N, C-alpha and C positions, 0 to 999 in steps of 0.2 A: 737878150730880152726880146720877147715876142710882143708885137704891138697888138692893139685891139683887133678883134675879129673883123676881117675885111667885109664879111657879109652884113655887118651892122653899121658900118661907118663909111659913107660916101662911095666914090667910084672905085672900081677894082684896082688893086695895086699894080696889076700887070700893065695898066695904061699910064702909070706914073712916068713923068719925064725923066730924062737922064739926070743923075745926081750932079751936084755942083763940084767945081774944083775948089777945094778948101785949102787955104794956105797951111803948109806944114803937115797936112794929113793926106795919106794915100788910102782911098777907099778901095778895099780889096774885093769884096763881094757882099751881096745882100744876105743877111742871116735871119731876117724877120720882116714881115710886111703887114700893113694894116690899110685901112681905107684912105688915110691921108698921108701917111708917112712910111718910111722904110728904115730899118736898122741895119747898119753896115758893120762888117768886120773891117777895122782900119788900123793903119800903122802910122805912128808919128815919125815923120821923115828925119827929124833931128835926133831923137832919142832911140828910135826903134821900138818903142813901147806899143803893144797892141791895145786897142781900145774898141769900145762899141760907140758908134756915132749914129744918132737918129737925125734924119732929114725930113722936113715938112715944107711943102711949097707955101710961101708966104701969102700968095694971092687967094689961097683956098680958105674956107671957113675954118678948116683944121689948123691952119697957120695962126689965125687970130686967136683961136681958143687955146692953142698950145702956149702962145706967148703969155696970155693972161694966167694960165695955170702955173707956168714957170715963175712968174712974178709973185704969185701967192706962195709958192713953195719956198722961194728964196727969202721972202719977207718973214714968213712964219717959222721956217725950219732952219734957222741959221746954224744951230748946233748939230743938225743932222741926227742920225741914229744908226747904230751898228746893223740894224736889220732893214734899213732903207737904202736902196741903191743910190750911191752918191752921184751928183751931177757936177762935173768938174769945170766945164766951160760952155757958155752959150754964145753963139755968134750968128752972123748973116753972111751969105755968100751966094752970088748968082741967082737971086730971087728965092733963096731957101733960108729957112731957119734951121740951124743945126745945134746939137749939143752933144757933148762927149761924156761917157760913163765908163765905169769899170766893165771889163769883159767877163762874162760868165765862164765858169769852168766848162770843160768839154763834157758832153753827155756821158762819156765813158767813166767820168770821175777824175780824169787826168787834168792837169792845168790847161788853160786856153792856149791855142796855138794857131798858126796860119795854115795848118794842114788842110787840104781839100776835104778831109773827112770831118773836120771840126763842126760840131753842132752845139749850140748853147744849152747848158744843163738847166732845165726848168722843172718845176714840180709836175707839170703836165707830162713831161717825158718820163719822170720817175714813176708816175702812176700808171703808165702804159704797161708796167710789169704786174699790175694788180695791187691789192690793198697793202698798206704798210704794216709792219709789226707794231703792236700798241706802243712800245717804247719810242720808236722812231716817230710815229704819228703824234705822240704827246710832245716830243721835243720840237718838232716842226710847228705844231700848233702854238706852242709858247712863243716861238720866234715870230710867227706871222702876227699874232695878237699883240706882241710887244711893239712891232712896227706900226700897227694900226692905232695902238694906244698913243704913240707919239704924234701921229697925224691928228687924232681926235683932240688931244690935249692942246694942240695948236689951233683949234677951232676950225679944222678942215675936214672934208670928207674925200676919200679916194675915188669912190664911185666906179671902180673897175677891178675889184678883187676877184681873182680867179687863178687857177693853177698855172696858166701860161704866163702870168704876170708875177710869179714867184720864181726868182732865179737863184742859182747857187754860185757864190763867189768865195773861193777858199773853203768850200764845204759848208758855208753858212748861208741860210736862207735870207734873201733880200727881196723886199717888196719893190716892184718896179712899175714903170709907166705911169707918169703923173699928168698925162695929157687931159684928164677929166677932173683933176683936183679942183675943189671949189670950197668957199666958206660955207659953213653949215647954217649961218644965219639967213633968214629970208626964204623966199621960194626957191626950191631946188628942182631943176627940170629932170625929165626921165631920159637919161642917157646911160650908156654902159653896154654890157653884153647880155642879150636875151638869155634866159635860163638862170641868171644870177640876180634878176630884178626881184624885189619883194612884191607881194601881190598888190600893195597899194601904189606901187610905182614911184614912191617918193624916194629920191636918191640922196640920202643924207647919212649921218653916222649910223642910224638904225639900219639903213640899207647895206652899209659895210659889214655890220654884224651879221645880217642875213646871209650875205655872200660868203663871209668867213665861215659861217656854220656849214654852208654847202661844201666849201673846200675841205673842212674837217670831215664831213660826211664822206667825201670821195676818198680821203686818206684811209678811213677805217673800213670802208666797204669795197673800194675799187670800182664802184658803179658811177655812171655819169650823174651830173647834178640833177637832171630831169627825172631820175629814178627815185629821188627822195619822196617819202621816208622809208622805202623798202630797204631791208638789209640783204635780201637775196642770199647767195651762197654763204655769206658771213653770219647768217642768223645763228647757226649752230655753234659757231666759234665765239659768239658774243657772250658766252657764259662766264667770262672772266670779269672780275670787278672793274678792272681798268677799262676794258672795252665798253662795258655797259655804262660806266661813268662818263666816258667820252661821248657816247651816244646821247646821254641825257643833256649834256651841254649843247650838242647839235640840235636836239629837239627844241630846246628853249630858244636858241638863236634863230631858228627857222620858223617860229610861230607866225601864222598869217597876219595877225594884228600886231602893229608896232609896239603897242603898250604892253604886250605880253612877252616881248623879247628883252634881251639885255639892252640897256640904254646906249651903251658904247663898248668899245673894246676893253676898257679898263674893267668894267663889270664882268665881261665875259671871261677875261683872263683870271680874275679873282675866283670866279666860280670853278674854272678849270683847276686851279691850284688847290682849292678847298675840296673838290669832289673826287678827284682822281688819286687813288692811293699810289705810293711809290712803286715803280716798275723795276724789277730786278733785271739788269742787263744780261743779254744772252751770252753764253760762253762760246767763244770762237774756236771750236774744235771740229775736226773732221772735214769732209768735203763741203764745198759751198752749195747751199740749197737755194733754189729760187723761192720767191715769196709764195707763189701758187703751191709749191710742194709743202712749204711750211704750213699754209692754211689747211691743206688736205690732211697733213699729218696731225695737226691740232684737233681737227674734227674727229679723226679716227681714234685718237687717244682719249678724247672726251667720251666717245661712245663706249670704247672698250673699258675705260676706267670706271664708268658708271655701271656697266654690267657687272664687273667684278665686285664693286662695292655692294651692290644689291645682293649678289650671290653670297658674299662673306658675312654681311651684317643683317640682311633682310630689310634694311632701311631704304626707303624710296630715294632715288636720285633727285636733286634739286636742279632746276634749269632756269635760264633767263629766256623770256619769250617776248618777241616784238609784235605789237598789235597796231594795225593800220586800218583806217576806214576812210571812205569818201562819202560825205564830208567828214572833217575832223570833229573832235569833241564828243565822240560817242563813248558812253560808259561801257566798260567791259564786265560782262556777267559770266562767272564761272560756276557751273553746277548750281545755277539759280540764284547766286548771290553776287553783288558787285564786289570787286576787289578793291580794298582800301590801301592808300599809300601811307607812309609813316605818320603823316599829319592827320590821318583819319578821313581824308577825302577820297572819293572814288577815283580810280585811275581812269583817264579819258585818252582817247587816241589823238595823235600817235604817241606811243610810249613803249618803253621796255619794262616789263614787270619782272623783278628778280625773285629768286627763291621759290619757284613754283614746283610742285611735285611732278616728276616726269612720268605721267600716267595718262590714261584716257580721261578726258575732261569735256564736259558739255560747255561749249563756248557760244555766247551770243553777244550782240552789240545793241545798245539802246540809246536813242537820241530823240529828243522832243520834236514832234512834227514828222517823224519818220517811223515806218514800220520796223518792229524789232527784227533784226537779222539773226537767224539761227544758223551758226556754222556747223552744228552737229557735234558728234563725239570726235574729239581731236586727240590723237596720241602725242602729248607734248614731249615725249622722249624722242620722237622721230621728226617732229615739226616744230621749229622755234620761230616761225613767222606766220601770222594769220591775218588775212586781208578780207575786207568786206566792202561791198558797195551797197549803201542803204537806199531804200526807195521811199519817196515822200508818201505820206498818207493821203489818199484821195477822197476818203469819206470821213469827215470829222465826227459823224455820229457814232462811228465804231471805235473812236479813240478812247482808251481807258483814262478816266480823269486822273490827272497828276501822276500817272504811272511812271513818267520819266523824270519826275521831280523829286521823288522820295528815294533816299539811299537804299532802302530795302527792295525797291522796285515793286512793292506790293500794291 
């Protein structure tokens, strides 16, 4: 398990003092570092069992905070959860707080070992290979949200949800690192990892939802969190119902305003289960393919299949298109008309609009107080992500009255 980013939490881990001598435990080497603590590969001298051991210097602010978080965790999470990394023992030795946990699998997928090549398997390591197939992304999303739901139902907020804090033990995802755990009641301070903060900076259950949305975004796109809400190379492959449904959950979870997000992980998990259709498992035949090759192959098949469909039937191909603007909430105008969602409301950015004809289409963005942005004629068969940067109106006298408030834009 990898601790919080050293760049955001206190002094560099390289200046950390030597670890303590812990009775019955042999600390073999450091396998993760943060600002206040280190995670060690360790062996129980009596049983020979391999463990992960986190050590935090007691005299540091991190030590005080970690103890408070562990007390909250032990008090509220007595039953634990299969997707939360279990804490087995907490103790003090040589001026350090330490606690023992299950050791993550090796990054290769093999069981944990004391081999010099051992590296803990985290979601961050898995995403280094690129985006996950929709089926795997859905399965891991369910596991992550199930863990967060247990935390939120206990009245707690994790406050540091990110791929490096999702580890794999026995192939199962476990949410780890409870050093920032706190009760959701009362004022909640701005702590955690930059890039996963919600815009309002309030680190509560809603912030966990926002961060979980970014983790799901990374799983389906392979892009870093700061790239949200762009789909990048995955835009053309987002034409499957499953991928588009996952993206819709991400967009709601990552809304800038807390009131527009899911209230907690339970709501987010329910939306995921309701909105994502069943995904048929891939057949394990032939040579092993990397994720990048799979994505390239999907894009090529979509393009080739669409061309053949048009050739045989004369019917236009339908595509899913991602629309992004800065700022958000711009209405999308296609060929002079706003596009309406199933409820009859205009689609606003950021969003993925399904079932659009794959042909040249006039695209523009409209937002009150900003000049209309004309993206021109866009071939939706070749481009499934359209971005716009809107410019504020500088002369109110030239603003068309109510032009941005009426659905027909007239």
